TIMAR-206456 format. One record per atom (N, C-alpha, C): x, y, z. Coordinates in steps of 0.1 Angstrom, whole numbers, plus 5000, padded with zeros to 4 digits. Each point is the difference from the previous one (the first is absolute). Layout:
<pts>
XYZ...
</pts>
This chain:
<pts>
101688759384499250065011500950065011501249965001500950055010500650134996500050095009500750134998500450055013501350035001500650055012499850155001500350055012500050155002501150064992499750134996501150084994500750075011501349995000500850075010500650124994499850115006500550134994501450035005500850044990501450045002500050165001500750055010500150155001501050064990499650014988500850054989499750144997499050065007499650144997500550105010501049965008500550085011500750134995500550004987500650124995499150114997498749974999499050104997499850085013500050134999499950095012498749975008500150025013498849985008498950094996500350134995499050094996499349954987500849944991499449954988499149885003500449915009499249885003498750055007500150095009498850055007499050064990500550084991499250074990499349894990500849904997499549904990498949925006500149965013499049925006498850085004500350135005498950085004499150034988500550014988499250024988499249884996500349885005499349884997500149984985501249974995500349984986499249894994499950014987499049914993500549894991501150034993500549904990501449965003500249875001501449955003500549924989501350004997500649924990500549875007499849884994500449885006500849924990501249975005501049924991500049865006499749904992500149865005501349944996500949975010501349954997500149865005499349904993500049875005501149924993501250025004501249934994500449895008499449975012500549895008499549874995500749895004499649874996500049915012499049925002500049915011501249904999500749985012501049905000499449865001500849904999499449874999499649945013500650055011499749945013499250105009498749975003499250095008500650025014499750115006500350035014499149925009500250005013499249925009498650065001499850134997498650055001499350004986500549934991499449994987500350104990500650115004500450114990501349964993500250054988501349984993500850134999501250005004500850124998500250034985500350124997500150044986501350074997500549974989501250084995499550084988500650124998499650084988501049984989499450024988500950004988500850135001501349994997500950125001499550114991499549964988499650114990498750075005499349945009498750075004500250135007501150015008500250115009500250134992500850014989500150134993498750034993499249904995498750034994499150065010499949955011499150065011500450145003501350035001500450135004499650104989500249964987499750104989498550024999499249895001498650024999499450085012500549985012499650085011500350144999501250034994500550144998499050064990499649934989499150064991498750035006499549925009498750025007500150125009501150025006500250125009500050124991500750004989500050124992498750034993499149905000498750034994499150085010500450025012499350085009498849935007500049875001499049925007500150035015498949995007500050045014500949915009500149884996500949915007500549894991501249945001500449894992500449895010499449884997500149885008500649894991501149945005500649884994499649885009499549904993499749875007500949894995500749945008501049904996499949885009500549894995500149885009501549975003500950094998501449985003500550135008500449985012500450115009501150094994500949944993501150084995499650104989498949984994499550104990499850145007499649995013499750135007501250095000501249955000501250085001500250084987499449964989500350064987499050114996498950025007499050094996500450145004499550104992500450145004499450045013500650115006499450065012498650054997499250005010498650044999499049904995500549884998499149894995499749915012498849965002499549905010500249864994500649915008500349874995499249905009499249914994499349905008500649864996500149925010500549864997498849915000499849944989498949904998500549865005499549965012500549885006499049884997499350014989499149894997500849874998499449895002500649874998500549994986499150044990500450014986499650144996500950094999499750144996499550004985499050084997499550014987499750154997499650034988499650144997498850035009499049915001498850035008500350025015500849925006500350015014500850135002500950034991500850135002499150124999499150004990499150114999499150015012499549895006499250015012500850055011501349975001500850065011500150154998500150054987500150144997498750075003498949954996498750075002499750005015500449905008499750015014500850125006501250014996500850125005499450134995499650004987499550134994498650045005499249905004498750035006500250075013501049955008500350075013500550144998500850024989500650134998499050104993498849954997499050094995499950014984500849924993500050004986498749954994499650064989498749964993500349914988501249994995500349924989501549975000500349894993501549964998500249994985501250034996500549984987501149905001499849884995500849885002500949984988501349985002500949964989500649865004500149914990500549875002501550004995500949935007501450004996500449864996499149904999500449874997500449994985499650104992500550004986500750134998501250025004500750134999500450034985500550114998500550044987499050084992499449954990499150074991498850065008499449915008498850045007500350075014501250025004500350065013499650154999499150055009499650144999501150095006501050034992501150095004499850144997498950044993499750144997498950055009500350105007498950065009498750034993500150034987498850034993499049884999500649875000499149895000499249995013500750025011499350005013498950115001500450124995499150115000498749974992500349954988498849974991499049915005500549895006499149905006499450065013500850065008499550055013499050114999500050084989499150114999498749954993499949884996498849954993499149935010498750045000499049955009498849964993500149964988498849974992499249885005500749915007499449885006500749955012499549915008500749955012501449944997500249944988501349944996500450074987501150064999500550064988501449944997500149944988501249934995500750084989501350025002500750074989500349914989499850054987500249924988501150074991500749914993501050054991500049914988500050054988500149924988498949895000498850045003498849914999500049895010500850015011500049905010500150065013499549935010500150055014501449995006500550115005501350005004500250125010501049995009500250115009499150005012500050115007499350015013498549984999499449965012498549985001499550085012499050084998499450075011498849925005499949985013498949935007499550085011498750044999499350085010499749925012499950075011499749945013498749925000499050044992498749935000500149864996501149964992500149864995501149935008500650065009501049925008499549875006498750005005499549875005499949894990500150044987499849904989501449944996501150055005501349954996500149855002500649934991500249865002500949975012499949885005500849975012501449954997500249954988501349954996500150004985501249974995500249994986500150144993499850014987500250124993498950105003500450135000499050115002499050014989500349964988499150024989498849915001499949915010498849925002498850105004500350115005499050105004499350054987500850054990499350064989499649894990500549885001499549904992498649965004499849995013498749965006499050115000500550135000499050115001500450104989499849974987500350094990499250135000498849995007499150125001500650115008501149975008500650105008501250074994500349964987501350044994499850104989500950104999500250084989501550014997500450054989501450014996500450144997501350035002500650134996501349984993500150074988501249984992501250065006501249924998501350055005500950034988500950095002500950034989500949884996500349994987500849884995501450025004500749895001501450005003500849974987500850094996500849984988501149905002500650005011501149915002499949935014499849874999499749935013501349995008501250034994501249995008500550145005499150104998500450145004499450035014499849895008499350025013501050025011501349984997501050025011500249885009499449894996500249885008501249934996500749935010501149914996499649894991500949954992499749904991499449885006500449965012499549885006498550015004499650135001498650025004499049964989500549994988499249964989499949854998500849935007500049854999498849945007499549894995498949935007500449955013499049995009500349955013500549854999500849965010500649875000498949895003498950055006498949905003498750074997499049934997498750074997499450055013499150104999499350055012499049905005499750015014499049925006498750024992499750124996498850034993499849934987501149944994499949934988499349875001499649955012499249885001500749885003501350005003500849885002499949965015499649885003500049945013501449955004500350005012501349945005499949854999501149934999500049854999499349945013500250075011499449955013498450014999499550114994498650024998499449894991500749984989499649904990499949865006501049975008500049875007498849995010499850115007498950005010498649984994499850084989498749994993499849874994501049944993499949874994499749895011500650025012499749905011498550025004499550125001498650025004499149944990500350024987499149964990500249854996501149945004500349864997500349984985500550104993500349984986500950114995500849994989500850104995499250124995500550125000499350114994500250004985499050054993500150004986500250144994500250105009500250144996500750085010500350124997500650095010499050065009500550025012499150065011500950075010499350085008500750065012499150005012500549995012499249995012499650155004498750025001499650135004499350015014499749895006499549995013500749895007500550025013500649905008499449995013500249895007499549985013501050065010499650005013500950065010501449945001500249884994501349945001500750014986499450084991500750024987499649904989499149915003499649904990499050064990500049954988499150054989498649975004499150104997498649985002499350034986500450114993499550034987501150034991499949954988501050034989499350084989500850084993499550074988500649934988499249954991500449924988500250104988501049964992500050074987498849964992499550084991498849974992500249894990501349964997500349894991500949905007499749874998500949905005501249994992501049935004501349994993499849954985498949924997499849954987499150094992499650125005499250094993498549985003499649905008498649985003499550125009498850064996499550115009499749955014500350085010499749975014499050105005498749975000499050105004500050045015500549915009500050035014501350075004499950135002501250085003500449985014499149995010500449985014499549865004501049935007499749865003500349985015499049945006500149975014500849875002501150005007500949895002500149965014499750085010500249975014499149885004500649905007499349885003498850025008500150075011498850025009498950084992500550114993499050084993499249924990500749914993499349914990499049915007500449955012499249905007498750075004500150125007498850065005499150054989500550054989499250044989499349884993500849895000499449884994498849955008500150015013498849965008498850104998500350134998499050094997499349984987500849964990499449974987499149875001500549915007499249875002498750025007499950115008498850035007499150104992500350014987499150094992500550145000501250035002500650135001499950084987500249934988499950074987498750064998498949925002498650054998499750115010500549995013499850105010500650134996501249994995500850124996499250074989499549934990499350064989498750075005499449955010498850065006500450125008501150005007500450115009500650124993500749984989500750114993499150054989499850134999499250054989500649974986499249974991500549964987500850104993499650135002500850114993501450015006500149985014501350005006500949894996499449884998500749884995500550024986499150064991500450024986501250105000499950105008501150105000501349945004499949915010501249945005500749914989499149934993500549914989500750094989499550124997500650094991501350055004500150045013501250055005501149905000499649885004501049885000500549984986499250004990500449974986500950114995499750135003500850114996501449995006500149975013501349985007500849894994499449884998500749894995500550024986499150054991500350024986501150104998500150105009501050104999501449945002500149895006501349935003500449924988499249994989500549924988501150074994500949934993501250064994499550104989500850114999499650104990500049944986498950024992499949954987499649864999499549945011499649865000498849984990500149904991499049974990499449865001500549925009499549865002498849995008499649885005498949985009500150095012498950045005499950095012499249945010500250035013499149955011498650064998499049935005498750054998499350015014498950085000499250015012500650095011499449995011500550085012500649915010499550015013500649925010499749854998501149935000500049854997499549974986500150104991499749974986498550014997499150045009498650004997499650154997499050024992499650144997498850045009499349905005498850035008500049915012499350055011499849925012501349975007499949905009501249965008500349854996501349984997500449874996500949935011500950085006500949945009500350105012499649965012500250095011501550015003500849904997501550015002500650124992499650014988500550104991499650145005498750015004499650135006500750045012500249915009500750035013501450034997500749934991501450034996500150154996499150044991500150144995499850105011499049975009499750095011501250015009500649895003501250005009501250084994500049994987501150074993499750154998498950055005499750144999499050044989499449904994499050024990498750055006499350084993498650045005499049904996500049895007499249884996498949995011498750034997499049995010499749855004500349914991499849865004501049955010501350044997501149975009499750065014499550125000499750075013498949925007499049964993498949925006500649875006500949934993500649885005500650035013500850105001500750045013499050025011498950074997499050035010499349875005499749914990499349885004500949915008501349994996500949915007500550055014499750135002500450065013501449985003500349935011501449995005500849894994499549934990500749884995501150034990500250124996501050044990501050095007501349974999501050085006500550104989500350125004500450104990500150145007499950104992500150145004498850035010500350085010499050055009499950155000498950065004499950145000499350055013500450115005499350065012499750144997498850055003499550134998499650065014500550125002499650075013499350134996498750015003499250124998500050085013501050095001500250085012499250134999500150075011499350135001500650104990501350004998500750094992500449954986500449875000500549954987499549864998500049954987499749874997501249944993500449885006501349944996499849864996501049954991500049874995501449945001500149875004501249934999499749864994500849974990500049874993501349935002500049885005501349925001499849874992501249944997499949874994499949905011499949874996499749905010501149995010501350044997501149995009500150135009499150104998500050125008500850114994500549994988500750114993499050104995500250135004499050104995500050014985498950014994499850024986499550144997499250055009499450144997499650065014500450125002499550085011499450134994498850035004499350134995499350075012500050134999499350085010499450124993498850025003499350124995499250075011500250135002499350075011498650024995499049945006498650014996499150075010500550015012499350075011498649945002499949875001498749945002499450055013500750035010499550055013499850155001500150074989499950155000498650045006500050075011498850055006499249905009500549885001499349905008499950045014501050065006500050035014498950115003499750084990499050105001498649954997499849934989498749964995499649865004501049915003499749865003499649924988500350064988499749934987501250014991500149904991501050014989499450094989500750104995499650094990499849934987499050034992499949934987501250014991500650134999501250014992501249925005500049985013501149925006499849864996498849955001499749864996500449984985499650104991500349994986501450004997500850095007501550004998500649865004499649955011500649885005499649884991498849994996499549894991500750004987500250124995500850024987501449945002500650025011501449955002499949855002499049955007499849855001499849934987499350074991499949944986501349994993500950105002501349994994500849895007499949995013500749895007499549864996498749994997499649874995500749964987500250104991500749984987501449965003500750065010501449975003500049855005499149975009499949865006499949904988499150034991499849904989501250004991500750114999501350004992501149925006499949975013501049925007499449865003498849974995499549865002499849975015499550095007499849985015499049895002500449915009499149895003499350015014500650095009499350025013500250155002499050065006500150145003499050035012500350115007499250045011500150155000498850065001499950155001499350035014500650105006499550045013499750155001499150045008499650145003500250025015500450115004500450035014499250115006500750105005499350105009498950074994500150054988499050084993498749924999500149884995498849914998499449965013500849985011499549975013499150105005500350134997499350115006498950054992499849954987499050064991498749925000498950075001498749935000499649954986500650054990499749954986501149924994500849935009501149924995499549894990498749965002499549904991500050044985499850134998499950054986501449984994501150035008501349994995500349854997499649915009500349864999499449944987498850044997499349954988500650054987500450135000500750064989501449934998500649975011501349934999499949864995498949935004499749874996499949994985499350104994499850004986501250004991501150075005501250014992501149895005499949965012501049905005499649864999498749975001499449875000499649955014500450075010499649985014500250135008499350025010500150135008501249995009500650125004501050005010499549955013500949955008499749965014500150125009499150015009500050115010500849955012501250055002500949955011499750085012500149935011499950075013501450065002500150105010501350065003501049905005499549905007500949905006500649914989499149964990500549914989500950084991499750134998500950094992501450015007500050015013501250015007500849874999499449895001500749874999500749984987499250034989500549994987501250094997499850135005501150104999501249955007499949945012501249955007500749894992499249914995500749904992500750054988499450094993500650064988501250085004499950095010501150095004501249925005499949895006501149925005500449884992499450004988500249884991501549974998500850114997501449984997500950065011499550005012500850045012500349885008501250005006500449885008499149985012499349895001499149975012500750025013501349975000500750015013500350145004499850104991500250145003498850065007498949935001498850055006500049975015498850025006498750034993500050144995499250034990499950134994498750075003500050135000498850085001499750064987499049954993499750054986499050115001500350114994499150124999499650014985498749974998499450014986499250135000500550114994499450135001499250024987498749985000499250014988499350134999499050014991499350124999499050035010499349895005498950025010500449945013500949915001500449955013501449965001500549985012501449965002499949875008500749904995500049875008501449995007499949965013501249975007500049855003501049934996500049855001501349965007499949935011501249965007500249854998501149964996500349864998500249935013499849865000500249925012501549995002500349975013501449975003500449874994501349985000500649874995499449885007499850015013499449895007498649964995499250114998498749984996500049944986500950054991500149954987500449855000500949965009500449865000498949925005499150045009498949935005499049974988499750114993499149984988500649914990501350024997500649924990500049855004500149975013499949865004498649944997499050095003498649954999499749984985500550094991499649994986501049934992500949925006500949924992501250084994500350115006501150084996499850094989498750034996499750094989499350125006500850085007499350125006499950114989500849994990499950114989498849974991498850025005498849994992499150115004498749994995499150115002499650015015500449895008499750015014501350045008500950074994501250055007499650065013500649965011499650055014500550145002499050085004500350145004499550015014500650095008499650015014498950105001499950104992499050105001499750074986498850034997499650074988499050115004500350134997499250115003499850084988498750044997499750094989499550135006500750114996499750135005499450084989498950085003499450084990500750134997501349994997500750114995500949964989499850064988500849984988500250134994500850004989500450134995498850084994499149934993498850064995499050055011499849915009499050035011500550125008501350005004500550115008500050134992500350004988500050124992498650054999499049914997498650054999499450045013500449945011499450035013500650125007501450024998500750105008500750104991500749964990500950084993499350064987498950065002499250054988500650114993500650105007500650124994501349964992500350084991501249974991500950135000501150005008500449895010499250015013500049895008499350015012500650095010499150055009500550095011500649925011500750065009500749935011499049945010498850065002499049945009499549874994499750004987499549874994501049895001501350044997501149905001500149945014499850095010500149955014498949915004498850034995498849915003500249874993500550004988500249874993501149925007501150065005501049935007499549945013499250085007499449955013499149884997499250004990499149894997500849874997501050014992500949894996500649945013500650095008500749965012499149935009498850055002499049945010499649864995499849994987499649874995501249895001501250054998501149905001500349975015499950105008500249975015498949915005498850014995498949915004500349864996500549994987500349874995501149935008501050085003501149945008499649955014499050085006499549965013499249874999499249994990499149884998500849884995501050024993500849894994501550025003500449965012501450015004501049934990499549904992500949934991500550104990499450114997500550104991501350065004500250005013501350065006501249904999499849884997501049905000501050014989499650014987500950004989501050125001501249974996501150105000500350064986499449944990500250054986498750034994499950134995498750044994500249994985499049954993500049994985498850084995500350094991498950094994499749964986498750004997499649974986498950104995499850004987499050084993500650124994499250074992500550114992500550115007499450045012500650115007501449975005500349885005501349975005501050004988499649944989500950004988500350144995499050095000500250134995500950085010499949985013500950075009501449954999500249874997501349954998500650054987499250024990500550064987500550145003499250085008500450145003501250005008500149915010501150005009501349974993499949914990501249964992500350104989499150104998500350094990499949954986499249904997499949934987499250094991500350004987499350084990498649944997499849875003498749934999500149885008498849945002499949885008500949894993500849935008500849894996499949895010499349894996499749895010501349945005501049984992501249945005500750085010499950134999500750095010499150025012498749994999499250035012499849875008499949894994499749875007501249975010499649995013500949975011500950125004499750124995500650125004499650025015501050055008499750035014499750145001498750035004499550145001500050055015500850105003500150055013498850095004499649995013498950085005500350154998501250045002500450144998499750054985500349914991499750034986498550014997499249915007498550014998499550135006500550035012499650135007500350124991501250004995500450114991499250024988499749884993499250014988498650045004499549955011498650045004499950155002501050065006500050145002500050084987500949954991500150074987498749984991499549885000498849984992498850075005499850005013498950075006500050154998501250054997500150154998499850034985500049904992499850034985498649984996499750064988498749974994500149874992498849954996500049874993500850024987499950114993500750034988501549995002500450065011501550005003500549865003499149925007500449865003500149924987499050034991500049934987501150034991500750115002501250044992501249935005500049935012501149935005500349884992501249974995500349874993499749895010499349904995499749885009498650005005499350114999498650015005499149974988499349895000499249964988498850084999499550024988498750074998498949945008499250075007498949955008500449975014501350025004500449985014500450135006500150104993500550135005499150065011498749985000499150065010499949915012500549885000499949915012501349965006501150034993501349955005500450075013499650135002500350075013499349935011498749974998499349935011500649865003500449934989500749875003501250015008500850114997501350025007499750035015498950085002499650025014499749885007499249914994499549885007501249915003500949984990501149915002500950065011500350135000500850055011499449985014498750025001499449985013500049855004499849914991500149865003501449965005501050054993501449975004500350055014499550135002500350065013499349935011498749964998499249945011500549865003500549934990500549865002501550005004500650115000501450015004501049954990499749994987500949954990500750124993501350005000500850114994500249984985499749884995500249984986499149884996499849994987499249894994500749954987499749874997500449944988498950024990500350064988499050024990499949874992498749954999499849874993499050034988500549974988499150024988499249874998500249905008499149885000499050035011498749984997498950035009498949914998498850055002498849915000499849924987500450074989500049934987500949875000501250025005500949895001499549895009499350045011499449905009498949934994499150074992499049934993500549904990501050054992500649914990500749885006500750025011500649885006499049905005498950055005498949915005499449924988499850074989499549934988501049894995501350045001501049904995500049885010499950025013499949895009498949914997498850054997498949924997500249924987500750074990500349934988501049885002501050035008501049905003499449885007499050025009499449895007499149924991499350074990499249934991500849924990501250054996500849934991500749885006500150005013500649895007499149885002498750034998499049895002500049904989
</pts>
């Protein structure tokens, strides 16, 4: 379940600025991805639970040659994902390198890092090559990349050679949410054969004619993590939890916030050859206790009544397909039977269903268990923000490490300022994205989540229609936040990884329909609250001195004032006056807004302006987060953007599709806020209301686990 962020290395600097701008302006569609997982965990963990990695020396030339072949194939971008930093130095110029910092890097975690990057770059598919078996199967011929990349017969296309699957795999964006969370990538097409087609690849006459050094053909000195081997520490921990020795091989797939095992994935055969029907096993002590109480209270019968029989039968079938696919090739002995917990029908064991759900299985019974137990299970949490302009998702593990960040511009608030209602097509767009987010949450085994709606829903008379449609796909409706609550959560998220002693901060959350100004309390006030609350002021009740919600956001200002494309000078002046008057009024009514000396800016407008100011070819979270943006740069960008048409803005590298028509209005609002408050610079924070919501959920989980 743990997956760290992918850190991007700037290895494409040799590409000309003109080429980069043209490439990103064209919104390229297909990227080649090389997985270079040559690192191996060292025996001693670091203090934060991660394990440093060394790369096999032979891996580096393999990666360079494969990446070169992908470049020569003419793919729109080539991305190398590795778990060893030194691999970055060996790749050709023009290749993007991502560092997979997962606790245990796997094919699946590496591909998820790649598709997260590729989604932001606008790609519609990836062609993935694996390098864990170099030599014969290494795709060193550009024709192999081209053959698979050009095939679009199905969402997943696998290259085949000599009657077996080999070589690159094309995966379309529509199935990226279905990627496994860990282990081998092939779990995707094993569990969903309906998504797969094959394309023949040319035969290789000489497996040693690939140009690789002799040592590259030698087997790895240690097996991959994806081979299913648990560490001795994990084996000891699981045996202690179960109170007996293990009878077969397993690997830990879900851990608690302290790194302890919660769910293990078993081999389908025990060491003596006995079939093992239960693929996923719940081993966490607290999890077994609370589920045991639920079973004792009639939970098995209640689950059978709550979950439709057809959904349950489909889950059993998926479980059996995934488990049986892990049997050794050519196995002819006894085989596991049944579905979840070995049964073909109904519900036999809630522990087994919960284990599969927590491991990312699409198990409706496991999800039901999570919903019934509420806050009693610790694990991954998710936050959804249904904003005026975009709908966003954040999933973190129990320790707060991000597992998934997603953003889709849905324009829920389009036209609300004029009509007072949410448009039917805007509701449909947003609900469609929420349905995708529900699948992502289930794929991460989310145990707590919270969805919120802000400015657009507050202003719409038909918000109830949206809430009911959202309930149907999420399981519960979004919460309608007041401007004040939105501001408090944004403040917590924006300052989550800033030094408290560097404050108080003035957080500016510039959304589509509104802008929140939140002033943090002084250190004296924080100390007073900390004393009253037992020293835990970092909670959902974090003290702020003032929260103001202003009805000016990038969408609202564009629709109300900047209607022409590009807007005329009179319209720009009216918009600027309105923003200035609202901010001045807020400062007069709330003097605490004048106290902070450091401004922190959050939301898409701020991130896009930072991307433009830095001259990046595309959004890069690691470069934008905590960048200091000067007011002079904001003013310059506002002038330039207001003078351009939406099409011209959209052609700028770094301006995402759907933001081109509102980014000029956002720049105007931010510039006026900075001028009115007297701040010459701001710190860009890519942590925001989502991070505040997730932190609040984790706090509740921690309190529950401590009971």
